[in-house]
C-alpha positions in Angstrom: 13.4 74.8 16.5 10.6 73.5 13.9 11.3 70.3 12.1 13.0 70.4 8.8 14.0 68.5 5.5 17.3 69.1 4.2 17.4 69.2 0.1 20.2 67.3 -1.3 22.1 71.1 -1.7 21.7 71.3 2.3 19.1 74.1 2.4 16.5 73.2 5.3 12.7 73.6 4.5 10.1 73.4 6.9 8.1 70.3 7.2 4.3 72.1 7.1 1.5 69.6 8.4 -2.3 70.7 7.6 -3.8 72.2 10.6 -6.9 70.7 11.8 -9.4 72.3 14.5 -12.2 71.0 16.1 -14.3 72.7 18.4 -17.1 70.9 20.1 -19.7 72.5 21.9 -21.3 71.7 25.0 -24.4 69.7 22.9 -22.0 67.5 20.9 -22.0 69.8 17.8 -18.8 70.1 16.1 -17.1 72.4 13.8 -14.0 71.3 11.8 -11.9 74.1 9.9 -8.4 73.0 8.0 -5.7 75.6 7.7 -8.6 77.8 8.9 -11.2 76.6 5.9 -14.6 75.8 7.2 -14.5 71.6 6.5 -18.1 70.9 6.5 -20.2 67.7 6.0 -22.0 66.7 2.7 -24.8 68.8 1.3 -28.2 68.1 3.4 -26.6 65.8 6.0 -26.6 66.7 9.6 -24.1 69.2 11.4 -20.8 67.0 12.4 -21.4 65.6 15.8 -18.5 64.4 18.5 -19.4 60.8 17.0 -18.3 61.8 13.5 -14.7 62.4 15.0 -13.0 59.4 13.5 -15.0 59.5 10.1 -14.1 63.4 9.6 -10.1 62.7 10.6 -10.0 59.9 7.9 -11.8 61.8 5.6 -9.3 64.4 5.8 -5.9 62.2 5.9 -7.3 60.3 2.9 -8.2 63.3 0.7 -4.5 64.8 1.6 -2.7 61.8 1.6 -1.0 63.2 4.6 -0.7 62.9 8.1 -2.7 66.3 9.9 -2.1 68.0 12.9 -5.3 68.2 15.1 -5.7 70.5 17.7 -9.5 69.7 19.3 -10.7 72.1 21.4 -13.2 71.2 24.0 -16.3 73.1 25.4 -15.2 73.1 29.0 -11.8 74.9 27.6 -9.4 72.0 27.3 -7.4 71.1 24.4 -5.8 68.1 22.8 -3.6 67.9 20.3 -2.0 65.1 18.1 -0.8 64.4 15.0 -3.1 62.0 12.7 -1.7 59.5 9.7 -4.2 58.3 7.2 -5.2 54.7 8.3 -4.7 51.6 7.3 -8.0 49.9 5.7 -8.7 46.3 5.2 -9.9 45.7 1.5 -13.7 45.0 1.5 -13.2 42.2 -1.2 -9.9 40.0 -1.4 -7.7 40.2 -4.1 -8.3 37.8 -6.9 -6.5 34.3 -7.0 -3.5 34.0 -9.6 -4.5 31.9 -12.1 -2.6 28.9 -12.5 -0.1 29.1 -15.8 -1.0 26.9 -18.4 -0.2 23.6 -18.5 0.8 23.2 -15.0 -0.2 20.0 -13.3 -2.7 20.3 -10.5 -0.8 19.7 -7.1 -0.5 16.3 -5.6 -2.2 16.4 -2.2 -1.6 14.2 0.9 -4.4 13.0 3.2 -5.0 12.8 6.6 -7.7 11.8 8.5 -9.1 11.9 12.0 -12.0 11.0 14.1 -13.4 12.0 17.6 -14.0 15.7 16.7 -17.2 17.9 17.8 -19.2 18.0 14.3 -18.8 21.5 13.0 -15.6 22.2 15.1 -12.9 24.3 14.0 -9.7 21.5 13.6 -5.9 22.8 13.4 -3.4 20.9 10.7 -0.7 21.2 12.1 2.2 22.7 11.1 -0.8 25.2 11.1 -1.0 26.1 7.4 -4.5 25.6 7.3 -8.0 24.8 9.2 -11.1 22.7 8.3 -14.3 21.9 9.5 -14.9 18.7 10.9 -17.9 16.7 9.0 -21.5 16.5 10.6 -20.2 12.6 12.3 -17.4 14.4 13.8 -15.0 13.1 11.2 -12.1 15.4 9.6 -10.2 15.1 6.6 -7.1 17.5 5.9 -6.0 18.3 2.7 -2.6 19.4 1.9 0.0 19.7 -1.1 3.0 17.6 -1.0 5.3 20.8 -1.5 3.4 21.6 2.2 4.1 18.6 3.7 7.7 18.9 2.8 8.5 21.5 4.9 7.9 19.3 7.7 11.3 17.3 8.6 9.3 14.6 10.4 6.7 14.7 7.8 4.3 14.7 10.8 1.1 16.7 10.4 -1.6 17.3 13.4 -5.0 17.5 13.7 -5.8 19.8 16.8 -9.8 20.2 18.0 -9.8 23.6 18.8 -13.2 23.0 20.9 -13.1 19.1 21.7 -9.5 19.2 22.5 -9.1 15.9 20.1 -5.4 15.3 18.9 -4.5 13.0 15.8 -1.2 12.6 14.9 0.0 11.3 11.8 2.2 10.4 8.8 0.2 11.3 5.7 0.9 9.4 2.8 
């Protein structure tokens, strides 16, 4: 029995996904059809190859903004079928930092110093809310806002060297 979606009136409507058929030859060439219509590479681009599999599926799911049913037919006669959904990609550029509202004062910063770290090592500031780098002389200065420190009931801050294992525990002022 095919999957279906029920409308408010109780009428069932079958769910239909685009069918992508990928046929791979012995030499690794790949032909692609979507609902029987050939899906070709860009003009002047080389023919699809097995290595293009993921890129082709990303293009198809992005263009349709929906999952697709994929049937892969190998040269040896074996087949594979799956449902592929759009991939969630990381943005190449971070969102711009929101601007502080006009007239808002800069947050109050508190400082904790530690020594004995390996120069340049990553030093955790715990409750781990940030990381900082040790200075060339191995010193570390962790900066926190007063609001960040306020979430710690003990007001205790830890600097932990991820390479050296150096540990500094303190109560910043």
